[in-house]
C-alpha positions as a LaTeX table, in Angstrom:
\begin{tabular}{lrrr}
\hline
Residue & $x$ (\AA) & $y$ (\AA) & $z$ (\AA) \\
\hline
Unk1 & 186.62 & 71.90 & 131.46 \\
Unk2 & 187.63 & 68.70 & 133.24 \\
Unk3 & 184.86 & 66.75 & 134.95 \\
Unk4 & 187.11 & 66.09 & 137.96 \\
Unk5 & 188.83 & 68.72 & 140.08 \\
Unk6 & 191.99 & 70.24 & 138.63 \\
Unk7 & 195.30 & 68.95 & 139.98 \\
Unk8 & 198.37 & 71.04 & 140.78 \\
Unk9 & 200.67 & 71.71 & 137.83 \\
Unk10 & 204.19 & 70.26 & 137.84 \\
Unk11 & 207.29 & 72.50 & 138.29 \\
Unk12 & 208.10 & 74.62 & 135.25 \\
Unk13 & 210.96 & 72.53 & 133.74 \\
Unk14 & 208.85 & 69.39 & 134.05 \\
Unk15 & 205.89 & 71.16 & 132.45 \\
Unk16 & 208.13 & 71.93 & 129.48 \\
Unk17 & 209.38 & 68.33 & 129.39 \\
Unk18 & 205.77 & 67.10 & 129.33 \\
Unk19 & 204.96 & 69.52 & 126.50 \\
Unk20 & 207.92 & 68.11 & 124.57 \\
Unk21 & 206.65 & 64.59 & 125.22 \\
Unk22 & 203.25 & 65.58 & 123.85 \\
Unk23 & 204.96 & 66.90 & 120.72 \\
Unk24 & 206.21 & 63.34 & 120.15 \\
Unk25 & 202.65 & 62.00 & 119.72 \\
Unk26 & 202.38 & 60.31 & 116.34 \\
Unk27 & 206.15 & 59.91 & 116.09 \\
Unk28 & 207.62 & 57.41 & 118.55 \\
Unk29 & 205.57 & 54.21 & 118.16 \\
Unk30 & 206.05 & 51.66 & 119.64 \\
Unk31 & 208.27 & 53.57 & 122.08 \\
Unk32 & 206.77 & 55.87 & 124.73 \\
Unk33 & 206.47 & 59.64 & 124.29 \\
Unk34 & 209.20 & 61.19 & 126.44 \\
Unk35 & 210.50 & 64.74 & 126.90 \\
Unk36 & 213.65 & 66.00 & 128.61 \\
Unk37 & 214.85 & 69.45 & 129.77 \\
Unk38 & 218.36 & 70.18 & 131.06 \\
Unk39 & 218.82 & 72.92 & 133.65 \\
Unk40 & 222.27 & 74.15 & 134.72 \\
Unk41 & 223.18 & 74.63 & 138.38 \\
Unk42 & 222.62 & 78.37 & 137.98 \\
Unk43 & 219.04 & 77.78 & 136.77 \\
Unk44 & 219.71 & 78.35 & 133.06 \\
Unk45 & 217.81 & 76.06 & 130.70 \\
Unk46 & 220.53 & 74.64 & 128.47 \\
Unk47 & 218.97 & 71.87 & 126.39 \\
Unk48 & 215.77 & 70.06 & 125.56 \\
Unk49 & 214.40 & 67.34 & 123.31 \\
Unk50 & 211.92 & 64.52 & 122.87 \\
Unk51 & 212.11 & 60.94 & 121.70 \\
Unk52 & 212.39 & 60.51 & 117.94 \\
Unk53 & 211.21 & 57.73 & 115.62 \\
Unk54 & 211.89 & 54.14 & 116.64 \\
Unk55 & 215.59 & 53.31 & 116.39 \\
Unk56 & 216.56 & 56.99 & 116.66 \\
Unk57 & 217.64 & 59.08 & 119.65 \\
Unk58 & 215.63 & 59.21 & 122.87 \\
Unk59 & 214.70 & 62.39 & 124.71 \\
Unk60 & 217.76 & 62.53 & 126.97 \\
Unk61 & 220.18 & 62.19 & 124.05 \\
Unk62 & 218.29 & 64.84 & 122.07 \\
Unk63 & 218.54 & 67.27 & 125.02 \\
Unk64 & 222.27 & 66.61 & 125.39 \\
Unk65 & 222.76 & 67.20 & 121.66 \\
Unk66 & 220.77 & 70.42 & 121.91 \\
Unk67 & 223.02 & 71.73 & 124.67 \\
Unk68 & 226.13 & 70.69 & 122.75 \\
Unk69 & 224.89 & 72.46 & 119.62 \\
Unk70 & 224.52 & 75.64 & 121.68 \\
Unk71 & 228.03 & 75.27 & 123.09 \\
Unk72 & 226.70 & 74.95 & 126.66 \\
Unk73 & 228.28 & 72.73 & 129.32 \\
Unk74 & 226.01 & 70.12 & 130.89 \\
Unk75 & 228.28 & 68.83 & 133.66 \\
Unk76 & 226.57 & 69.35 & 137.02 \\
Unk77 & 223.17 & 70.03 & 135.41 \\
Unk78 & 219.76 & 68.59 & 136.33 \\
Unk79 & 217.81 & 66.56 & 133.79 \\
Unk80 & 214.01 & 66.68 & 134.02 \\
Unk81 & 212.70 & 63.58 & 132.25 \\
Unk82 & 209.06 & 62.49 & 131.88 \\
Unk83 & 209.88 & 58.76 & 132.05 \\
Unk84 & 212.63 & 56.80 & 133.80 \\
Unk85 & 215.75 & 56.73 & 131.56 \\
Unk86 & 216.34 & 53.35 & 129.94 \\
Unk87 & 219.18 & 51.19 & 131.21 \\
Unk88 & 219.21 & 48.41 & 128.61 \\
Unk89 & 220.47 & 48.01 & 125.06 \\
Unk90 & 217.41 & 47.97 & 122.83 \\
Unk91 & 217.32 & 49.58 & 119.41 \\
Unk92 & 219.51 & 52.34 & 120.90 \\
Unk93 & 222.17 & 52.44 & 123.67 \\
Unk94 & 221.03 & 53.10 & 127.27 \\
Unk95 & 220.09 & 56.69 & 128.04 \\
Unk96 & 221.46 & 56.22 & 131.57 \\
Unk97 & 224.95 & 55.78 & 130.13 \\
Unk98 & 224.61 & 59.01 & 128.12 \\
Unk99 & 223.57 & 60.98 & 131.23 \\
Unk100 & 226.41 & 59.50 & 133.30 \\
Unk101 & 229.00 & 60.19 & 130.60 \\
Unk102 & 227.79 & 63.80 & 130.29 \\
Unk103 & 228.30 & 64.44 & 133.99 \\
Unk104 & 224.66 & 65.10 & 134.88 \\
Unk105 & 224.40 & 65.64 & 138.65 \\
Unk106 & 220.67 & 65.12 & 139.22 \\
Unk107 & 217.75 & 63.53 & 137.41 \\
Unk108 & 214.12 & 64.36 & 138.18 \\
Unk109 & 211.70 & 61.74 & 136.82 \\
Unk110 & 207.96 & 62.10 & 136.31 \\
Unk111 & 207.11 & 58.38 & 136.18 \\
Unk112 & 208.87 & 55.04 & 136.34 \\
Unk113 & 209.16 & 53.02 & 133.14 \\
Unk114 & 206.72 & 50.05 & 133.20 \\
Unk115 & 208.92 & 48.08 & 130.79 \\
Unk116 & 210.25 & 45.11 & 132.83 \\
Unk117 & 213.64 & 45.59 & 131.14 \\
Unk118 & 213.86 & 49.08 & 132.64 \\
Unk119 & 211.52 & 49.35 & 135.64 \\
Unk120 & 213.67 & 50.57 & 138.54 \\
Unk121 & 216.91 & 49.57 & 136.85 \\
Unk122 & 217.35 & 52.99 & 135.28 \\
Unk123 & 217.12 & 54.71 & 138.66 \\
Unk124 & 219.51 & 52.18 & 140.21 \\
Unk125 & 222.03 & 52.64 & 137.41 \\
Unk126 & 221.99 & 56.43 & 137.85 \\
Unk127 & 222.33 & 56.25 & 141.63 \\
Unk128 & 225.19 & 53.75 & 141.33 \\
Unk129 & 227.02 & 56.34 & 139.25 \\
Unk130 & 226.56 & 58.95 & 141.99 \\
Unk131 & 223.68 & 60.84 & 140.35 \\
Unk132 & 220.89 & 62.11 & 142.61 \\
Unk133 & 217.54 & 60.72 & 141.48 \\
Unk134 & 214.25 & 62.33 & 142.54 \\
Unk135 & 210.66 & 61.87 & 141.46 \\
Unk136 & 208.43 & 64.80 & 140.53 \\
Unk137 & 204.96 & 65.27 & 142.00 \\
Unk138 & 201.85 & 63.20 & 141.37 \\
Unk139 & 200.60 & 65.63 & 138.73 \\
Unk140 & 203.68 & 65.03 & 136.58 \\
Unk141 & 203.44 & 61.27 & 137.06 \\
Unk142 & 199.77 & 61.28 & 136.05 \\
Unk143 & 200.46 & 63.44 & 132.98 \\
Unk144 & 203.28 & 61.14 & 131.85 \\
Unk145 & 201.14 & 58.04 & 132.25 \\
Unk146 & 198.24 & 59.63 & 130.39 \\
Unk147 & 200.52 & 60.52 & 127.48 \\
Unk148 & 201.66 & 56.91 & 127.38 \\
Unk149 & 198.52 & 55.11 & 128.47 \\
Unk150 & 198.83 & 52.54 & 125.69 \\
Unk151 & 202.49 & 51.84 & 126.43 \\
Unk152 & 201.70 & 51.36 & 130.12 \\
Unk153 & 198.80 & 49.08 & 129.20 \\
Unk154 & 200.91 & 46.91 & 126.92 \\
Unk155 & 203.74 & 46.62 & 129.44 \\
Unk156 & 201.61 & 46.07 & 132.55 \\
Unk157 & 198.57 & 44.21 & 131.13 \\
Unk158 & 200.05 & 42.65 & 127.97 \\
Unk159 & 197.30 & 44.26 & 125.89 \\
Unk160 & 196.87 & 47.56 & 124.04 \\
Unk161 & 194.66 & 50.37 & 125.31 \\
Unk162 & 191.43 & 50.28 & 123.30 \\
Unk163 & 189.57 & 53.57 & 122.81 \\
Unk164 & 186.17 & 53.55 & 121.11 \\
Unk165 & 185.14 & 56.80 & 119.42 \\
Unk166 & 181.45 & 57.46 & 118.75 \\
Unk167 & 179.64 & 60.51 & 117.38 \\
Unk168 & 176.01 & 60.58 & 118.51 \\
Unk169 & 172.95 & 62.70 & 119.14 \\
Unk170 & 171.58 & 63.50 & 122.59 \\
Unk171 & 169.38 & 60.41 & 122.37 \\
Unk172 & 172.32 & 58.18 & 121.49 \\
Unk173 & 171.77 & 57.82 & 117.77 \\
Unk174 & 174.78 & 57.53 & 115.45 \\
Unk175 & 172.80 & 57.74 & 112.21 \\
Unk176 & 169.29 & 58.02 & 110.84 \\
Unk177 & 167.32 & 54.85 & 110.11 \\
Unk178 & 168.40 & 55.16 & 106.47 \\
Unk179 & 172.08 & 55.23 & 107.48 \\
Unk180 & 172.75 & 58.95 & 106.95 \\
Unk181 & 175.23 & 60.18 & 109.57 \\
Unk182 & 177.11 & 63.07 & 107.93 \\
Unk183 & 177.29 & 65.15 & 109.88 \\
Unk184 & 175.82 & 64.67 & 113.36 \\
Unk185 & 178.69 & 66.50 & 115.08 \\
Unk186 & 180.28 & 69.78 & 114.04 \\
Unk187 & 183.58 & 70.57 & 112.35 \\
Unk188 & 185.44 & 71.21 & 115.62 \\
Unk189 & 184.49 & 67.79 & 116.96 \\
Unk190 & 185.54 & 66.11 & 113.72 \\
Unk191 & 188.90 & 67.91 & 113.79 \\
Unk192 & 189.37 & 66.87 & 117.42 \\
Unk193 & 188.54 & 63.29 & 116.51 \\
Unk194 & 191.42 & 63.25 & 114.04 \\
Unk195 & 193.77 & 64.37 & 116.84 \\
Unk196 & 192.80 & 61.18 & 118.69 \\
Unk197 & 193.38 & 59.18 & 115.54 \\
Unk198 & 196.87 & 60.70 & 115.45 \\
Unk199 & 197.57 & 59.28 & 118.92 \\
Unk200 & 196.72 & 55.76 & 117.85 \\
Unk201 & 198.99 & 52.93 & 116.81 \\
Unk202 & 196.12 & 51.54 & 114.76 \\
Unk203 & 192.60 & 52.48 & 113.65 \\
Unk204 & 190.04 & 49.67 & 113.72 \\
Unk205 & 186.73 & 49.52 & 111.87 \\
Unk206 & 184.39 & 46.88 & 110.48 \\
Unk207 & 183.36 & 45.94 & 106.97 \\
Unk208 & 179.85 & 47.32 & 107.58 \\
Unk209 & 181.26 & 50.81 & 108.14 \\
Unk210 & 183.48 & 50.48 & 105.07 \\
Unk211 & 180.57 & 49.43 & 102.86 \\
Unk212 & 178.21 & 52.08 & 104.25 \\
Unk213 & 180.53 & 55.10 & 104.50 \\
Unk214 & 183.49 & 54.23 & 102.23 \\
Unk215 & 185.98 & 56.02 & 104.53 \\
Unk216 & 189.71 & 56.56 & 104.03 \\
Unk217 & 190.27 & 56.01 & 107.76 \\
Unk218 & 193.43 & 58.10 & 107.94 \\
Unk219 & 194.55 & 61.16 & 109.91 \\
Unk220 & 193.73 & 64.46 & 108.24 \\
Unk221 & 194.04 & 68.09 & 109.33 \\
Unk222 & 197.00 & 67.43 & 111.65 \\
Unk223 & 200.73 & 67.28 & 111.03 \\
Unk224 & 201.87 & 63.70 & 111.47 \\
Unk225 & 205.12 & 61.82 & 110.95 \\
Unk226 & 203.43 & 58.48 & 110.30 \\
Unk227 & 199.91 & 57.32 & 109.61 \\
Unk228 & 198.51 & 54.63 & 111.95 \\
Unk229 & 197.98 & 51.09 & 110.75 \\
Unk230 & 194.40 & 50.71 & 109.50 \\
Unk231 & 192.57 & 47.50 & 110.41 \\
Unk232 & 189.29 & 46.26 & 108.93 \\
Unk233 & 187.45 & 43.37 & 110.59 \\
Unk234 & 185.93 & 41.79 & 107.46 \\
Unk235 & 185.00 & 38.15 & 108.03 \\
Unk236 & 184.33 & 37.34 & 104.37 \\
Unk237 & 186.49 & 40.04 & 102.74 \\
Unk238 & 183.52 & 41.88 & 101.26 \\
Unk239 & 185.43 & 45.17 & 100.95 \\
Unk240 & 185.72 & 46.07 & 97.25 \\
Unk241 & 189.20 & 46.55 & 95.82 \\
Unk242 & 188.29 & 50.08 & 94.69 \\
Unk243 & 187.31 & 51.26 & 98.20 \\
Unk244 & 188.62 & 54.67 & 99.30 \\
Unk245 & 190.70 & 52.89 & 101.94 \\
Unk246 & 193.24 & 52.25 & 99.22 \\
Unk247 & 193.62 & 55.97 & 98.44 \\
Unk248 & 195.58 & 56.52 & 101.67 \\
Unk249 & 199.24 & 55.62 & 101.90 \\
Unk250 & 199.22 & 54.01 & 105.34 \\
Unk251 & 199.40 & 50.22 & 105.89 \\
Unk252 & 196.15 & 48.31 & 105.66 \\
Unk253 & 195.34 & 45.04 & 107.46 \\
Unk254 & 192.19 & 43.01 & 106.79 \\
Unk255 & 191.19 & 40.50 & 109.45 \\
Unk256 & 189.07 & 37.68 & 108.07 \\
Unk257 & 187.37 & 34.48 & 109.20 \\
Unk258 & 186.32 & 32.91 & 105.89 \\
Unk259 & 188.43 & 34.55 & 103.18 \\
Unk260 & 187.33 & 33.94 & 99.61 \\
Unk261 & 190.50 & 33.21 & 97.60 \\
Unk262 & 189.61 & 35.54 & 94.74 \\
Unk263 & 188.67 & 38.43 & 97.03 \\
Unk264 & 191.78 & 37.83 & 99.11 \\
Unk265 & 194.00 & 38.08 & 96.05 \\
Unk266 & 192.23 & 41.23 & 94.85 \\
Unk267 & 192.88 & 43.00 & 98.16 \\
Unk268 & 196.46 & 41.76 & 98.32 \\
Unk269 & 197.00 & 43.11 & 94.81 \\
Unk270 & 196.12 & 46.54 & 96.23 \\
Unk271 & 198.81 & 46.17 & 98.90 \\
Unk272 & 196.68 & 44.97 & 101.81 \\
Unk273 & 197.83 & 42.38 & 104.33 \\
Unk274 & 195.35 & 39.62 & 105.18 \\
Unk275 & 195.22 & 38.06 & 108.65 \\
Unk276 & 192.96 & 35.03 & 109.10 \\
Unk277 & 191.76 & 34.37 & 112.66 \\
Unk278 & 188.31 & 32.71 & 112.82 \\
Unk279 & 186.48 & 32.14 & 116.11 \\
Unk280 & 184.68 & 28.94 & 115.13 \\
Unk281 & 181.44 & 30.78 & 114.31 \\
Unk282 & 182.57 & 32.24 & 110.99 \\
Unk283 & 183.44 & 35.54 & 112.68 \\
Unk284 & 186.72 & 37.23 & 113.54 \\
Unk285 & 188.25 & 36.03 & 116.80 \\
Unk286 & 188.69 & 39.33 & 118.63 \\
Unk287 & 190.83 & 37.78 & 121.37 \\
Unk288 & 193.23 & 36.40 & 118.77 \\
Unk289 & 193.26 & 39.76 & 116.99 \\
Unk290 & 194.16 & 41.68 & 120.15 \\
Unk291 & 196.85 & 39.15 & 120.98 \\
Unk292 & 198.34 & 39.71 & 117.53 \\
Unk293 & 198.20 & 43.49 & 117.91 \\
Unk294 & 200.03 & 43.18 & 121.22 \\
Unk295 & 202.65 & 40.98 & 119.56 \\
Unk296 & 203.11 & 43.72 & 116.95 \\
Unk297 & 203.83 & 46.20 & 119.78 \\
Unk298 & 200.76 & 48.37 & 119.15 \\
Unk299 & 199.99 & 50.61 & 122.11 \\
Unk300 & 196.67 & 52.39 & 121.43 \\
Unk301 & 193.86 & 51.02 & 119.27 \\
Unk302 & 191.31 & 53.63 & 118.14 \\
Unk303 & 187.96 & 52.10 & 117.16 \\
Unk304 & 185.58 & 53.85 & 114.77 \\
Unk305 & 183.05 & 51.20 & 113.87 \\
Unk306 & 179.36 & 50.44 & 113.64 \\
Unk307 & 176.96 & 49.07 & 116.22 \\
Unk308 & 177.77 & 45.38 & 115.65 \\
Unk309 & 181.56 & 45.56 & 116.02 \\
Unk310 & 181.20 & 48.06 & 118.88 \\
Unk311 & 178.93 & 45.60 & 120.71 \\
Unk312 & 181.27 & 42.66 & 120.08 \\
Unk313 & 184.27 & 44.56 & 121.45 \\
Unk314 & 182.32 & 45.78 & 124.48 \\
Unk315 & 180.89 & 42.37 & 125.29 \\
Unk316 & 184.33 & 40.77 & 124.98 \\
Unk317 & 185.69 & 43.29 & 127.51 \\
Unk318 & 188.21 & 44.87 & 125.16 \\
Unk319 & 187.07 & 48.49 & 125.41 \\
Unk320 & 189.00 & 50.49 & 128.02 \\
Unk321 & 187.74 & 53.94 & 127.11 \\
Unk322 & 184.77 & 55.55 & 125.38 \\
Unk323 & 185.30 & 58.82 & 123.51 \\
Unk324 & 181.81 & 60.09 & 122.73 \\
Unk325 & 181.08 & 63.32 & 120.86 \\
Unk326 & 177.49 & 64.23 & 121.67 \\
Unk327 & 175.72 & 66.71 & 119.42 \\
Unk328 & 172.93 & 68.99 & 120.74 \\
Unk329 & 170.18 & 67.39 & 118.66 \\
Unk330 & 167.47 & 64.78 & 118.98 \\
Unk331 & 167.07 & 62.28 & 116.14 \\
Unk332 & 164.45 & 59.84 & 117.40 \\
Unk333 & 164.41 & 56.60 & 115.46 \\
Unk334 & 167.90 & 55.74 & 114.23 \\
Unk335 & 170.96 & 53.57 & 114.68 \\
Unk336 & 172.41 & 52.92 & 118.12 \\
Unk337 & 175.95 & 53.22 & 119.47 \\
Unk338 & 176.23 & 49.47 & 120.05 \\
Unk339 & 173.91 & 46.56 & 119.24 \\
Unk340 & 174.09 & 45.11 & 122.74 \\
Unk341 & 170.62 & 43.63 & 122.75 \\
Unk342 & 168.06 & 43.61 & 125.60 \\
Unk343 & 169.06 & 43.02 & 129.22 \\
Unk344 & 167.03 & 41.36 & 131.94 \\
Unk345 & 168.74 & 43.22 & 134.81 \\
Unk346 & 170.68 & 46.45 & 135.24 \\
Unk347 & 173.52 & 44.46 & 136.77 \\
Unk348 & 174.23 & 43.16 & 133.25 \\
Unk349 & 174.89 & 46.68 & 131.92 \\
Unk350 & 178.26 & 47.78 & 130.57 \\
Unk351 & 179.47 & 50.25 & 133.23 \\
Unk352 & 181.89 & 53.13 & 132.75 \\
Unk353 & 182.96 & 56.11 & 134.86 \\
Unk354 & 183.28 & 59.68 & 133.60 \\
Unk355 & 186.92 & 60.72 & 133.25 \\
Unk356 & 186.54 & 64.07 & 131.45 \\
Unk357 & 183.76 & 66.18 & 129.97 \\
Unk358 & 184.74 & 68.97 & 127.58 \\
Unk359 & 182.96 & 71.31 & 125.20 \\
Unk360 & 184.42 & 71.02 & 121.68 \\
Unk361 & 182.83 & 73.59 & 119.43 \\
Unk362 & 179.10 & 73.11 & 119.95 \\
Unk363 & 179.41 & 69.44 & 120.91 \\
Unk364 & 180.23 & 67.70 & 124.18 \\
Unk365 & 183.22 & 65.38 & 124.31 \\
Unk366 & 182.67 & 62.69 & 126.93 \\
Unk367 & 185.57 & 60.52 & 127.98 \\
Unk368 & 184.63 & 57.49 & 130.06 \\
Unk369 & 186.70 & 54.60 & 131.33 \\
Unk370 & 185.62 & 51.12 & 132.24 \\
Unk371 & 184.95 & 50.58 & 135.90 \\
Unk372 & 186.93 & 47.83 & 137.60 \\
Unk373 & 184.91 & 44.71 & 138.39 \\
Unk374 & 183.28 & 44.83 & 141.82 \\
\hline
\end{tabular}
């Protein structure tokens, strides 16, 4: 049940293309999630596909291959694509060239590609070849951008989209005073939380959470082609080498400020990568970390951390979105969402706007996004 009013749904072929793009979640990093549907001039749907793993075929090529495998002609057809077809040689040849060579007559695009190497050039390349190019409605454009919010962020703002997930009681407590937090929210909310982990390029937590909860920090309960990178902000590398983090097969990055040589070697022996970026106060430099994650082409960062790291990320302005699962219980004394400290004026408060409110099992899922500066 969206908090805002429902928008109109896109035309049927574009709806299918968007569904295909959603099926590419957890597969295409660092590329965007794109779907494509081919419709013949007589209205028959003749091919479809979505972008594959990096270095493999994009959505348009997959749809053309699908039609070819069925023995169906594509010349004169319309391609419904959720993102502007690429026009440059990257890890794969340009999709524009494939559409032109196939004899596609018309391309309907949900959203332009924010990549400076593509933005507008794909449309121009298609039109220069005599192909009619149209844009779908605002609903399709919004859906495509939402599916690729991290890709858009990295291309347009030179930074990943940072989502902070928190499970809390009605009175904003994430754990009892003694640290017990399993489980504040129900099974449905926990399963849903793993779906958001699946979306992420990387999962970020702090050493306090690792020492207190000993998590694996991987995606479970969902089919996934690749596990996200797991990142632990651990200034002094206090994570033990037998932590459950090492039970999962996905890559593991520790970010340190004052790495002890012996501890560093012990973690490296378990296959972890160590990144040293101090801020001058014996803590991890979060700005330097985010710059490095952008350099590594990471689109969405999913934070599941404790109150201290949450507060540091919020105060540094890195959190774009809050994903809060709120359980219908009151805890009273306990641990807070973020250790922000006392304010002297409401104007100093971290301000967000509600984007969606949904019921997940017996818990509320609140999605909020940071308000632009006044």
